[in-house]
C-alpha positions in Angstrom: 123.6 173.4 83.0 125.1 176.9 82.5 126.3 179.6 84.8 128.0 182.9 84.4 130.2 184.5 87.0 129.4 188.0 85.7 130.1 190.4 82.9 132.8 192.6 84.4 136.6 192.0 84.2 136.6 190.6 87.8 134.4 187.7 86.6 137.4 186.2 84.8 139.4 186.0 88.0 137.1 184.6 90.7 138.2 181.0 91.4 136.0 180.8 94.6 132.9 181.8 92.6 133.8 179.3 89.8 134.2 176.5 92.4 130.9 177.5 94.0 129.0 177.4 90.7 130.7 174.1 89.6 129.7 172.4 93.0 126.2 173.5 92.3 126.3 171.8 88.9 127.8 168.7 90.3 125.2 168.6 93.0 122.5 168.8 90.3 123.9 165.8 88.6 126.6 166.9 86.3 129.5 164.5 85.8 131.7 166.9 83.9 131.9 170.7 83.9 133.6 172.6 81.1 134.7 176.1 82.0 135.5 179.0 79.7 136.3 181.4 82.5 139.9 182.4 82.6 141.3 182.3 86.2 137.8 181.5 87.5 138.1 178.1 85.8 140.7 177.0 88.3 137.9 176.9 90.9 135.8 174.8 88.5 138.7 172.3 88.2 139.3 172.3 91.9 135.6 171.6 92.5 135.8 168.6 90.2 138.7 167.2 92.2 137.0 167.8 95.5 133.7 166.2 94.3 135.4 163.2 92.6 134.1 164.4 89.2 135.7 165.8 86.1 136.4 169.2 84.7 137.5 170.4 81.3 140.1 173.1 81.0 140.2 175.8 78.3 142.7 177.8 76.3 145.9 176.0 77.3 146.7 172.6 78.8 145.3 172.6 82.3 145.5 168.8 82.8 148.3 169.1 85.3 146.5 171.5 87.7 144.5 168.6 89.2 145.8 165.4 87.6 143.1 162.7 87.3 140.3 165.3 87.7 140.7 167.1 84.4 139.3 165.1 81.5 141.0 167.2 78.9 141.7 170.8 78.0 140.4 172.5 74.9 143.3 174.3 73.3 143.5 177.6 71.5 146.7 177.1 69.4 147.9 180.7 69.7 151.3 179.4 68.5 149.7 178.4 65.2 148.1 181.8 64.8 151.3 183.7 65.6 153.3 181.5 63.1 150.6 182.2 60.4 150.8 185.9 61.1 154.6 186.1 61.0 154.8 183.8 57.9 152.3 185.9 56.0 154.1 189.1 57.1 157.4 187.7 55.9 155.8 186.7 52.5 154.1 190.1 52.1 150.6 188.7 52.3 149.6 189.8 55.8 146.3 191.5 56.2 144.9 193.2 59.3 141.9 191.7 61.0 140.8 188.5 62.7 142.3 185.2 61.7 139.8 182.3 62.0 141.6 179.0 62.7 139.7 175.8 63.4 140.5 172.1 63.4 141.4 172.1 59.7 144.0 174.8 60.3 145.1 173.2 63.6 144.1 176.4 65.4 142.2 174.4 68.1 142.6 171.0 69.7 142.4 169.0 72.9 145.2 167.9 75.3 146.2 164.3 76.0 149.1 163.8 78.3 150.2 161.7 81.4 147.8 163.7 83.6 144.6 162.5 81.8 145.7 159.6 79.7 144.0 157.1 82.0 140.7 159.0 81.8 140.5 158.8 78.0 139.7 155.3 76.8 140.8 154.0 73.4 137.2 154.1 72.3 136.8 157.7 73.4 140.0 158.6 71.5 138.8 156.8 68.4 135.5 158.7 68.5 137.2 162.0 68.9 139.5 161.3 66.0 136.5 160.3 63.9 134.7 163.5 64.8 137.8 165.6 64.0 138.1 164.0 60.6 134.4 164.5 59.9 134.7 168.2 60.8 137.9 168.8 58.8 136.4 167.1 55.7 133.2 169.0 56.0 131.0 166.0 56.6 130.1 167.3 60.1 129.2 171.0 60.2 130.1 173.0 63.3 127.7 175.9 63.8 129.3 179.3 64.4 126.8 180.6 67.0 128.9 183.6 67.8 128.6 185.1 64.3 124.9 184.3 64.2 124.3 186.2 67.5 126.0 189.3 66.1 123.5 189.7 63.2 
């Protein structure tokens, strides 16, 4: 199930609309809703709490917003990107342009803390660690759909 709140800047800061769309997904049978919606995502996570379901945060650790209702948060490790940029500048190797950091470079990850630890079973954690190792080693290929859409 997929929904969009819009394509204007205001679409990224509409928690009520995010909540409305997430409730619709939960009502159609979703158990977990993952948002990639900036401030709108707070409404998605609130809907998960209200419906007794689960949400997944994005960009930073949002597990504490609604403890017990946020399965995890997918992290953009901006700290790693900044460190890489500063280090390369210090070493004289910095180049302008995008910096692509994935699991191998520790540029992305997922959050596990006291707010969601009871939701993630040891079996789930083991599967996630197995998938991470497979991706980092290249045994499991992650498709870059964004770059294929630009062609």
